[in-house]
N, C-alpha and C positions, 0 to 999 in steps of 0.2 A: 570672636568667640574663644573662650579658653579651651584648653585641651579637655578638661573635665566636662565643660559644657557641650563640646562636640560629641563626646562619648555618650552623654546623657541623651542628646538629641537622637543619636543613632539608635540607642536602645529603645527610645520611645517609638521610633519608626518601626522597629522590629515588633514591638508590642502591638502596634496598630495592625500589622500584618497577621500576627497570631490571632487577634480578635476576628479578623476577616475569615480565618479558617473555621472558627467556631460558628460564625454566622452562616457560612456556606454549608457546613454539615447539617445545620438545622433546616436550611432551605431544601436540601436534597434528601432529607431523612426518609421519606417514603420510598424513594428509589433505592437508597442504600440498604434498607431493611429487607429488600427482596433479592439482593445479590447472593450468590452461592458463597458458602463459608470460605472457599478457596480464594475468592476475590473480594471479600468484605473489606479488608484493610487496604487493598489496592484501589478499590472504588473510593474509599475515604481520601487516599492520597491524590487521586485524580481530581477530586472535588477541591482539595487544598490547592493543587496546582492552578486550577481554573480561577480560584479566588485571588491568588497573588498576581496572576497575569492580567487581571483587570486594572492593575496599577502600573504606572510608568516607573520602573525600578532603576532606570539608568543612572540617575544621580546617586542613589543609594549604593548601587553596585560599585561605582567609582570610589565613593568614600570608604567602603569596606575594604576594597582591594588595597587602597593606600595604607591601611592599617595591617595588611597581611592576613586579613580574614577572608572567609569564603565570600565571594561576590554573588552567590546564589545562582550563578550561571549553569551549574551542574546539579541543581537540587531536584530535578524531575523525579528520581526514584524515591525520594525521602524528604518531602517538602517541610513537614512539621519538624522533623528531627534536625534539619539544617538550620532552620530559624532558631530553634531552642539552643542549639550548639553555639550559634553566633551570639545569641543573647547572653549565654553563660560566659563566653569569652569577653564580651564587653563589660560585664559585671566584674570579672576578675581584673580587667585592665583599670577599672575605676578604683580597685583596691579596697572596696568596702568590706567584702566578706571573704576575700581570697577566692580560690577556684571551688565552685560548687557544681557537681555534675548536673546536666540538664534533666528535666522531667522526662519520663518515658513518652514515646511518641507513637502515632498510628503505625508507622513503619520505621524501625531503627535504621541508623545510617548503614549498618553492615548488612541489612536485610533487603534493601530495595532491589539491588541487582540480582540477588539470589532468587527473589520472588519471580522476576522476569525470566530467569533461566529455567526455573521449575515449570512455569506456565508454558514456555516455549517447548520444553521437552514433552510435556503432556500432550500438546496440540500437534506438534510437527515431528516428533520423534527425537531420538538422541542426537546430540550435536557431534559431528565428526571430531576426531582427536586433533586435527591440524588446522581447523578453522572454526569460527564461531557462527557463521551463516550457512544454512543448508541450501542445497541446490534443488529447485523444483523444475521439472521439465514437462511441457505439454505433449501428451502422447499423440503421434500421428495415427491415422487409421491402420497403417501397416503394423502397428504394435500388436494388433489382435491376432495376426497370423505369423509374424516374424519374431520368433523367440530370440534369435541371435541379436537382433536390433535392441531389444529390451535388455538382454544380458550385457551387451556392450555399454549401454548407458549406465546401468547399475555399477558395473566395474569401474567405469570412468569417474564416478562420483555422484550420480544422481541419488538424492535422499528422499525426494517426494516425486511421485508420478501424478500428473494432473490430467484428468479426463474431462474434456469439454462437452457437456451434454447438449450444447447447441448443435452438435454435429453427430453423425452416425446414429446408432440405435442401441437399445438395451443389450442385445446379444453381443454387439461389438464391444460395448463397455465391459461386459462381464468377461469376455475373452482377454481384453487388455489387462484387466485386474488380475486374472489368473496368471497371465504371463509375468506380470510384475512380481507377484508373490513367489512364483517359481524361481525367477531370476535372483531375487533377494535371498531366498533360501540357499540356492546353489552357491552364491557368493559369500554366504555367511554375513550378510549385511541386513540392516533394517531399512526398508523403503516404504514409507507411508503412502497411501492413495488418497488423493483429493479429487472430489467430483464437483464440477462447476455447473450450477444451475443456469439455464439460459436467461431467465428473467424476461421482462418485456422489451427485449432488444428490438429496435427498429432497423430493418434491413431492406435493401433493394430486392425487388421481385425478379423473376426469371426473364430471360431474353430469348428470342427465337431468331435463328436456330440456337440450339443448346451450345453453350460455351462462347457465344458471341459477346461483343462488347460495344459500348457507345464511346465515341471519341468526342470530347467536349472542349470548347474553346471559350475564352472570355467573351462575353456578349451573347453567347448562345442562349436560347430559351429551352428549358427542359420541362416536360410535363411529368409530374409525380402523381400517380393515379391510385384511386381506391381499389381498382381491379388489379389483383396481383397475379393474374394469369400471364403466360409468356408474351412479352411485348415484342413486335417485329422491329428489327433494327434498321429497316430500310424506309422508315417514315421521314417525311420532310422535317417535321418537328420531332426531335427525339422524345421518347416516352419510356418510362419504367415504373413498375408497380411498387407499392409500399406494403410491407408485411403487417403493419399496424394501421388499419383504416382510420382509427381515431385521429391520426395525424392530420388527415384532410379536414376534419371538423375543427381541430384545435388551433391550427396555424392560422395566422392572419397576414395580410399584406404588410410587407416591411420586415417580417421575421426572417432571421437567418436560417439557412439549411446547409449542413455540411455533410459531405459524403466521404467514405473511405478514410476515416481518421483525419479529415480536414484537407485531404489532397485536392478536393474539389469543393468550392463554396459558392453559395448564391443567396439571393433574396427573393422572397415571394412577391411577385408583381401583380398577380391576378389569382382569384380564387373562384372556382366553380363548385357545385355540389359534389362532384366526383373526382376533382383533380386540383392540383396547385400548379400554376405556371411560375417557374423559377428562372430568373436571369442569372447566368453564371458570372460571378465576380472574381473568382480566383481559379486558375488552372494553369498548367504549364504552357509556355509559349508555343510549344509544338502540339499542344492538345493533351488532355488527360483522359485515360481510359477508365470507364465506369462499367463494372461487371455486376452480375447477379450476386446476391448474398453479401453485399458490402454494407457496412454500418452507416446509419443516418443519424446525425445529431441535430437537435433543434434547441439551441441554448436560450432562445427567447420565448419558447412555447411551453406552456404548462400542460402536461399530459396527466390524466387521471389514472392511467394504467399503472399498477404498482406491483411490486414483488412481494411474495412469490406468486406467479401466475398459476392458473389451474393446471397447466401442463407441468410446471415446476413441481407441483405436489404429486402428480403422477410419477414423474421421474425420481422424486425423492424416495418413493417406496422401493424403487429398483436399486438406487445407489446405497440405500441403507443395508443392502445385502453384503456389500463388499468394501465400502469406503471408510476411511478413518476420519475424514473431515469433509464437510460440505461448504462450498463457497457460494454465498448469496449474492447474486448479481442485481444491480440497480436498486439496492435498498435505498429508501428515501426517508421514511418516518419510523419512529419506534413501533408503531402498529404493525409495520411490515415484519419486523423482527418477532413480535409477539405471535403473529400468525404462524411463522415458521417454527417457533419454539413449541407451539401447541401441536403442530403436525409431527414434530420429532417425538414428542411425548406420546402421541397416539400410536406411533410406529414402534414404541418402546426402544427408540434409538438413543438411550440415555448416555451412552459412552461416545457418541459421535461428536467431534469438534465442530465448531461453527466459525467461519471466517466471513466477515463483512467486507464486501468489495466497495471501496469508495471511488465512485466514478463520476459523480455529478456535484455541482455546487450545493444542491439541497442536501446530499449525504454529508458533505463536508460541514455545512452549517449545523446539522443536527448530530454531529459525531458524538459529543459527550452523552447525549440522551440515548443514542443508539448503543453506545458501549455499556451504559448502566443497565439497559434492558438486556443486552446479550450476556452480561455478567451473571445472569440468573443460572447460567450453565458453567460448569467448572473448566471448560476448554473453549477459549475464545481467542480470535485473532482478527487482524485487519489486513486486507490487501490494498495497496495503493495502486489502483488501476490507472496508470499515468496516461495511457492513450486517450480514453474517453474523458478523463478529468481535464487534460490539456485542451481538448477540443471544446468541451463545454465551458470551461472557465477562461480560456485564452492561454496560449503558450507562455505569454510573458508572466503569468501568475503561477505557473506550475512549480517552479523552484521553491517559492514561498510556501505554497500549500503543502507540498510533500514534506518540508521541514516541520511545519506546524503539526501535521499528522504524526510524524515521528516523535515529536516532543510529548504530545498528549498521550500517545500510546505508551511511551516510556514511563510517564507518570502513572498510568493505569496498570503497568506491568503486563501489557498486552503485546504479544509478539506481532511483528509486522512482516509482510511479504512484499518485497520490492518488485514490481511487475511492469511489463510492457516494453518491448523493443530492447531488452538487454542483449548486447552482442548480436543484434538482429542481422546486421550485414554479414557477420561471420557465419551465423547459422544458415543463412540463405545463399551466400555467394562464396564463402570459404575464406574471405579476408576481412578483418575488422577495420573499422575506421578509428582514428585517434580519439575522436570524441567519445565513442562508445567504450573504449578502454577506460577512460576517465570516469565515465558513468558507472561502469562495473566496479571500479575501485570504491566509489562513493556508496555503492549498494552494500558494502560490508557492514554498515551500521544497522542493517535490518537483520532479522532472525532467519529469513529465507529470501532467496532471489529466484525469480521465475524466468526461464528461457522458453521461447516459443519454438515450435517445430521448424525444421528445415533440413535440406539434404546434408548439411555439415553440422548437424546438431551435436554429434559426439565430440567434434573438435571444439565446439562452443563450451561443452561441459568441461573438457580438459583445461581449456584456457581460463574459464571462470574459476575452477578449482584452484588453479595456480595463483590468480589475482587475489582471491579471497584469503588464501593461505599467507601470502606476503603481507597483505594489508592487516591481517589479524594481529600481527606483531606491532603495528604502529598505532592502531586506533580502536577504541571501544566507545561506541556512541559519540558523544561530544568530547571525550577525554583522549588527548594525545598520549600514547604510551611511549615512554622514553627508554626503549631498549638500547643497548650499546650500538652505535652506528658503525657498520662495517664498511661503509662506502669510502670513508676517508680515515686514514691512519697516519697522521703526520709524524715525521721524525724531525723534531724541532731543530736539532743541530744542522741537518741537511737543509731545512727550510731557510735557516739564517744565512746560508752561503749562496742561496739562489740569486740570480740577477734581480728578481722582483724585490727580494728582501734588501738587496744592496741599492735599490733605487735605480736600476738600469737594466 
C-alpha cells in the first residue's frame, strides 16, 4: 500500500470510530437527557469511551504511533476531541487542504482533566497543595470521645473522615462528626465527612461466650444457621449464625461461601430449611479463626436483597445532618441508585455528594448504567472496594477490574476512591510490607485513598502523605510526568575515566 493509501485507510478507520460515537449517543439519549448539567458533557464522553472500547484498537494504535500521532491510549478524558484531532492531522499529512482545526467536541482536549478536577473538588473537598490524591481515614469509635486523636489525624494530612454506619450508633456518629469539624477548624484545614451506609452486608452472627472464636481447618464442616442468636463454641460440629436469613434459602449445594475477606472458604454440601452445612476447603494449615461480625461472601448465589435497605434509609436521615457525602454499599442495579436519589430528595439533602461502592461483579457489570443514573446529581464518585470485589470476583481478576473502573471513571470525569487494605499492616502493626508500599504508590492515580483504622493509623497517614507527594511528581493517571530526575546526575568526563567505561 502506498503512503497515501495508508493515510487514507487510517482516516477511514477514524471516521468509523466517530460514527460509533454518534450511534452511542443516540442509544444512550434517554439517560443522557436526565443527567445534571454539571455532568452532561462528561456523560457524553463516557458513552463515547464505551463506544470505542467495543473495538479492538491495537493495530490502529500501532499504526498511529509509527506516524508520531496520538495512539488513543490516553484519550479517556476527551475521546471525541482526540479522534477529531487525529483525523485533522491525517488530513494535513495527506496535503489536500493543509491544516484545518478539528470541529468542536463534547469535551475539548484542554477541558477533560479540568472537569475531573472540578468534580473531585466538589465531592471530596479541595486538593492539598503538595499532592493530587486526598487521604480518607475510617474513624474508630474512640474518635467520638478522643479529640486529640482526631486532631492528630487532621494535622497529619487527613482530608476526609469516614464514618462507617455498620458500626456504633447515631449519637457516636454525631460526636465523631463534631470532633472532625472542630479539629479541622482548629488546624485551619478542610476535612470533609463521608458516611458509609451498611447496605445488605452478610455477616456472621454472635458466638457464646462473647468474644469467643471458632478455629476451623480444611475438611471441617461448619453449620451456617438462619438463627442469628449467640451460638455456643463448644459444639462438636461448629455452628455460627448468618445476619441475612435469605442466604439460607438462596444458596444451593455446590455454591461457594467465603468468610472474613476470603481467609476461610468452603462449599455447601448439604442444605436444610434452617441451615447450610459447609465443608471448609481453604484455611490456614494451623487453623483459621472465625469470629462474630465477619463478612460472608457468596459469589455463586443470587440474593434478592438490595441496597439501600430500610435501615439504610433510617440511617440516611441521621447522616444528612452532618455528612458531606454518602457512600452507598452493595449497589447492584440502577434502580438501587434511583431509590437512594429519591430519598435524598425527600430529605432535601440536595448538596450531599453520592459515592457508589463497587463491591460485586454485578456492580462492575452495570457500572456505566449506575454512573449515568447517579449523574443526575452534581456530586458523584466511585469507591473501588477492593476487598469484597476481590473475594466476589476472584483475586486473579482484581488488578484488571480496578484498572477498567479507573479508565471508565476518568472518561466520565468521576472521582475515584481507592479503598481496602491500603497500608493495612502499617496501620495495624506499625511496620509496612514492601507490597503495600507499591500498592500505595499505585493509588496516587485515584482522587482519594482510604485507610482503615488501627493503632498506628497516624503513622499510616504520614507515610501515605509522603508516598503520594513523591508520586505526584511522576504520574498523572496513565501519563508519566517527566520532571528532571534528581537520582542520577552524571558527570560525563568522570564517567569516561571509570573502569567500566574503559572496559575493565
